[in-house]
DORO-578420 format. One record per residue (C-alpha): residue number from 1; x, y, z; residue in one letter. Coordinates in Angstrom, 2 decimals. Layout:
<recs>
> NUM / X / Y / Z / A
...
</recs>
This chain:
<recs>
> 1 / 0.00 / 0.00 / 0.00 / M
> 2 / 1.43 / 3.44 / -0.90 / P
> 3 / 2.61 / 5.80 / 1.81 / V
> 4 / 3.69 / 9.42 / 1.94 / V
> 5 / 6.35 / 11.14 / 3.99 / R
> 6 / 5.49 / 14.80 / 4.47 / I
> 7 / 8.27 / 17.17 / 5.47 / H
> 8 / 7.38 / 20.66 / 6.66 / H
> 9 / 10.02 / 23.36 / 6.90 / Y
> 10 / 10.97 / 26.96 / 6.29 / R
> 11 / 13.64 / 28.23 / 3.91 / V
> 12 / 15.18 / 31.69 / 3.86 / D
> 13 / 14.45 / 33.39 / 0.53 / D
> 14 / 18.15 / 33.73 / -0.25 / D
> 15 / 18.61 / 29.94 / 0.17 / K
> 16 / 15.66 / 28.78 / -1.94 / L
> 17 / 17.62 / 28.35 / -5.19 / S
> 18 / 20.25 / 26.32 / -3.38 / A
> 19 / 17.57 / 24.21 / -1.72 / L
> 20 / 15.89 / 23.47 / -5.07 / L
> 21 / 19.20 / 22.38 / -6.58 / A
> 22 / 20.15 / 20.27 / -3.56 / Q
> 23 / 16.66 / 18.75 / -3.37 / R
> 24 / 16.79 / 17.73 / -7.06 / A
> 25 / 20.19 / 16.07 / -6.55 / A
> 26 / 18.90 / 14.37 / -3.40 / L
> 27 / 15.80 / 12.99 / -5.14 / I
> 28 / 17.85 / 11.75 / -8.09 / D
> 29 / 20.33 / 10.05 / -5.77 / G
> 30 / 17.64 / 8.37 / -3.72 / I
> 31 / 15.86 / 7.14 / -6.84 / R
> 32 / 19.11 / 5.63 / -8.13 / R
> 33 / 19.90 / 3.92 / -4.82 / A
> 34 / 16.46 / 2.95 / -3.53 / Q
> 35 / 13.42 / 1.74 / -5.47 / P
> 36 / 9.92 / 2.90 / -4.71 / G
> 37 / 10.01 / 6.70 / -4.68 / L
> 38 / 7.26 / 7.44 / -7.19 / T
> 39 / 6.51 / 11.13 / -6.72 / E
> 40 / 7.69 / 14.23 / -4.89 / T
> 41 / 5.90 / 17.53 / -4.57 / R
> 42 / 7.17 / 20.76 / -2.99 / L
> 43 / 4.44 / 23.25 / -2.10 / T
> 44 / 4.86 / 26.77 / -0.74 / R
> 45 / 2.11 / 27.30 / 1.82 / L
> 46 / 0.26 / 30.52 / 2.62 / E
> 47 / 2.40 / 31.20 / 5.68 / D
> 48 / 5.60 / 31.01 / 3.59 / G
> 49 / 6.63 / 27.57 / 4.83 / S
> 50 / 6.98 / 24.53 / 2.59 / Y
> 51 / 5.32 / 21.14 / 2.50 / S
> 52 / 7.52 / 18.55 / 0.80 / D
> 53 / 5.57 / 15.36 / 0.06 / T
> 54 / 7.32 / 12.16 / -1.02 / W
> 55 / 5.21 / 9.24 / -2.18 / R
> 56 / 6.50 / 5.69 / -1.87 / W
> 57 / 5.13 / 2.44 / -3.30 / E
> 58 / 5.32 / 0.84 / 0.16 / S
> 59 / 6.21 / 1.58 / 3.77 / A
> 60 / 8.99 / -1.01 / 3.58 / E
> 61 / 10.68 / 0.82 / 0.68 / Q
> 62 / 10.34 / 4.15 / 2.47 / M
> 63 / 11.79 / 2.80 / 5.72 / L
> 64 / 14.70 / 1.20 / 3.86 / T
> 65 / 15.44 / 4.52 / 2.15 / A
> 66 / 15.19 / 6.44 / 5.44 / I
> 67 / 17.65 / 4.04 / 7.09 / A
> 68 / 20.05 / 4.31 / 4.14 / A
> 69 / 19.78 / 8.11 / 4.12 / S
> 70 / 21.72 / 8.31 / 7.39 / Q
> 71 / 24.88 / 7.69 / 5.35 / D
> 72 / 23.87 / 9.78 / 2.32 / F
> 73 / 25.56 / 13.24 / 2.50 / P
> 74 / 23.02 / 15.07 / 0.28 / P
> 75 / 20.39 / 14.59 / 2.99 / V
> 76 / 22.33 / 16.63 / 5.56 / A
> 77 / 23.33 / 19.21 / 2.94 / A
> 78 / 19.71 / 19.72 / 1.90 / T
> 79 / 18.31 / 19.83 / 5.42 / M
> 80 / 21.01 / 22.35 / 6.43 / A
> 81 / 19.24 / 24.86 / 4.18 / L
> 82 / 15.99 / 24.54 / 6.14 / T
> 83 / 14.74 / 25.60 / 9.58 / V
> 84 / 11.93 / 24.30 / 11.79 / D
> 85 / 11.87 / 20.95 / 9.96 / A
> 86 / 9.37 / 18.25 / 10.92 / T
> 87 / 8.21 / 15.07 / 9.19 / A
> 88 / 5.16 / 12.83 / 9.31 / E
> 89 / 4.33 / 9.57 / 7.60 / T
> 90 / 0.89 / 8.50 / 6.45 / G
> 91 / -0.69 / 5.59 / 4.66 / E
> 92 / -2.78 / 6.48 / 1.63 / I
> 93 / -6.30 / 5.24 / 2.35 / V
> 94 / -8.15 / 6.48 / -0.73 / E
> 95 / -7.44 / 8.38 / -3.92 / E
> 96 / -9.83 / 9.63 / -6.55 / R
</recs>
């Protein structure tokens, strides 16, 4: 069953371009190393913060990628550009 990992964070305006470049490299690297990442979506919210949603084919694939990311330098480099970062995981129950 598909799952999503939703990251919520803030980015200083002067760091947004760097974040977008780092995020693209991070996503590409994860997709090469770990199967199952099917979609990502970065949304700027009304309050100026960002919601970064990553969709996985299964919870097992997501958890494997999260464990592997501890040793993947682009993760720390990307997150260093953010502040007030949180993450939640949810199982997709229905889509239309």
